[in-house]
C-alpha positions as CSV (number, residue, x, y, z in Angstrom):
1,M,18.0,-5.2,-3.1
2,L,14.5,-6.2,-3.8
3,P,13.2,-9.7,-4.6
4,P,11.3,-10.1,-7.9
5,A,7.9,-8.5,-8.4
6,P,5.3,-8.4,-6.8
7,Y,7.4,-7.4,-3.8
8,G,6.4,-3.9,-2.8
9,H,3.2,-4.0,-4.9
10,P,0.8,-1.3,-3.5
11,D,-1.9,-3.9,-2.7
12,L,0.6,-6.0,-0.7
13,V,1.8,-2.9,1.2
14,L,-1.8,-2.0,2.1
15,A,-2.5,-5.6,3.1
16,R,0.6,-5.7,5.3
17,A,-0.4,-2.3,6.9
18,V,-3.8,-3.7,7.7
19,R,-2.3,-6.9,9.2
20,L,0.0,-4.8,11.4
21,G,-2.8,-2.5,12.5
22,V,-1.4,0.6,10.8
23,I,-4.6,1.2,8.9
24,T,-8.0,-0.5,8.9
25,V,-9.6,-2.5,6.1
26,A,-11.9,0.4,5.3
27,E,-8.9,2.8,5.2
28,A,-7.0,0.4,2.9
29,D,-10.1,0.3,0.6
30,L,-10.3,4.1,0.6
31,I,-6.6,4.5,-0.2
32,G,-6.6,1.8,-2.8
33,G,-9.8,3.0,-4.4
34,T,-8.9,6.6,-4.6
35,F,-5.2,6.4,-5.4
36,L,-4.7,3.1,-7.2
37,E,-8.0,2.8,-9.0
38,D,-10.0,5.3,-11.1
39,T,-12.3,6.3,-8.3
40,S,-12.4,10.0,-7.4
41,L,-12.8,11.0,-3.7
42,A,-16.2,12.5,-4.5
43,A,-17.4,9.3,-6.1
44,Y,-16.1,7.2,-3.2
45,A,-17.9,9.5,-0.7
46,E,-21.1,9.3,-2.7
47,R,-20.8,5.5,-3.0
48,T,-20.3,5.1,0.8
49,G,-22.8,7.8,1.7
50,L,-20.2,9.6,3.8
51,P,-19.6,13.4,3.6
52,R,-16.8,14.2,1.1
53,W,-14.9,16.3,3.7
54,G,-15.0,13.5,6.2
55,V,-13.7,11.0,3.7
56,Y,-10.9,13.4,2.8
57,K,-9.9,13.8,6.4
58,R,-10.1,10.1,7.0
59,R,-7.9,9.3,4.0
60,S,-5.4,12.0,4.9
61,A,-4.9,10.6,8.4
62,A,-4.6,7.0,7.1
63,V,-2.1,8.0,4.4
64,Q,0.0,9.9,7.1
65,R,0.1,6.7,9.3
66,L,1.0,4.6,6.2
67,V,3.8,6.9,5.2
68,T,5.2,7.0,8.7
69,A,5.1,3.2,8.9
70,I,6.8,2.9,5.5
71,R,9.5,5.4,6.4
72,S,10.2,3.8,9.7
73,G,10.6,0.4,8.2
74,A,7.6,-1.0,10.2
75,L,6.1,-2.5,7.0
76,S,9.3,-4.2,5.8
77,D,9.0,-7.9,5.3
78,P,11.9,-9.7,7.0
79,T,11.3,-12.9,5.0
80,A,11.4,-11.1,1.7
81,D,14.5,-9.2,2.8
82,V,16.3,-12.5,3.7
83,I,15.2,-14.0,0.4
84,A,16.5,-11.0,-1.5
85,E,19.8,-11.1,0.3
86,A,20.2,-14.8,-0.2
87,T,19.4,-14.7,-3.9
88,G,21.3,-11.5,-4.6
89,T,18.4,-10.3,-6.7
90,T,18.1,-6.6,-7.3
91,A,15.3,-4.6,-8.9
92,S,17.5,-3.7,-11.8
93,E,18.2,-7.4,-12.6
94,V,14.6,-8.3,-12.9
95,T,13.4,-8.6,-16.5
96,P,9.7,-7.6,-16.9
97,R,7.6,-10.3,-18.4
98,R,5.6,-9.5,-21.5
99,P,2.0,-10.8,-21.7
C-alpha cells in the first residue's frame, strides 16, 4: 500500500538518497537531469565541462548505488509506510486530480 502522491516521486526518491548518503547532490542532479528531464548525457557533459565518458561512468555508478538502495529497502520512508498502513490507502484507490 502506498500513500497518495507524491509518495515515491522520483525527485523525492533522489532527495532521500542524498540525505542518506547513497548518492551526492551532483549525482542526483546528473540522474535527474539526464533521466527525468530532457537533457542528453552529451549536453549535460558539455554544460558541466566534463568528459562525456566520465559523466557516463559517474552516472552508471550512482544509478547502481541508487538501485541497490531501493531494492534493499534502504530508501523506504517509515513515516509514509505507517501513514499508508493507518489510512489503508492503496495506489489503486487514489484518484488522479485533473488540472
